[in-house]
Each structure stands twice: as C-alpha cells, then as structure tokens.
N, C-alpha and C positions, 0 to 999 in steps of 0.2 A: 504495499498499499504505499508506504515512503517514497518508492520510484515514481507511482503514479503522480501523487502529490508534487513532488519535486519537478516532474515532466510538466505538469499543469502550469507551474508556478513559472519555470521557464518558457513558457509559452505565452503566457500571459504578459511577462515581463517584456519580451520583444515584440509582444503586440502593442503594448500602452507605449514604451519607449520609441519606438518605429512612428505610431500616430502622432506624438506630441513633437517630435521632432519634423514630421513632415508638414504640419500645420504650423509650425514657426515658435511652438509654445518653449521659449528657452530661457524665459526669464520671468520675473514675477508679473511685470507689466504685460507680457504677452501670453500667459498663461490661459489655459482653456479647460472646460469640463471636459469629462471623458467623453460625453455625449457628443460635445461641438468636435471634439479632435475624430470623432468616428468611430469609437470603440463599442462594438455588438456587446451587448447587454452590461453596460458600465458597473450597474450595481450589483452584478452577479456574483463577482468575486471580489468585496470589498477589502479582505482580509489580506490578498495578495498585494491590491494597491497601498493600502497601508504599511506593508511590509516593505514594499518600497522605497515609501517614504521614511520609514524608520531607518532603513539602510542608507540613506541619504543620497538615493539615485533619483528619486523626486521630489521638487519642493511641492508644497500644497499653500495655498493663501487660504486667506482668512474665511473668504466665501466659497470655498470648497473646489477651487480650479488649481489645475495641476500643471508644472512645468518639470522640463529636464534638468537636472542640475548640472551643467557642463562644468567642466573645471574653466577657470580663468586664465 
C-alpha cells in the first residue's frame, strides 16, 4: 500500500507543479487556485497538496492560492 501512496503522491506532485508553472504561478503575486491552474479534482487530494506546502515546494497565500517556490 505504501508504494501505491508514494506513486499517487509523485503523480499528483508532478501534475500540480507542472500546471502551476505552465500558468505562470511562480510568485505570491501570480499565485493561482488549483482549479484556475487546471487541476482535475483540485480538492480530492488536499493532504498531498498540503504536504507539498510543508515540504517548501509550493507556497500558499492566505486566500488559498498556490505558487511554485522557485529558488532565487
């Protein structure tokens, strides 16, 4: 089961990161909701999205938009 969960997380990570980069969500000012970024079922895997935030890969605004944390 852990392999499946890891695979789902890896796939979700790629989908979210790619979608946010493709729509230009690279800073807090350009952040997008996952729905606006084109993510299918944006609320279906909330725990994975929050894990990406906790890992520092995504930033999250106070109003619930996301952006890719690009190194400066």
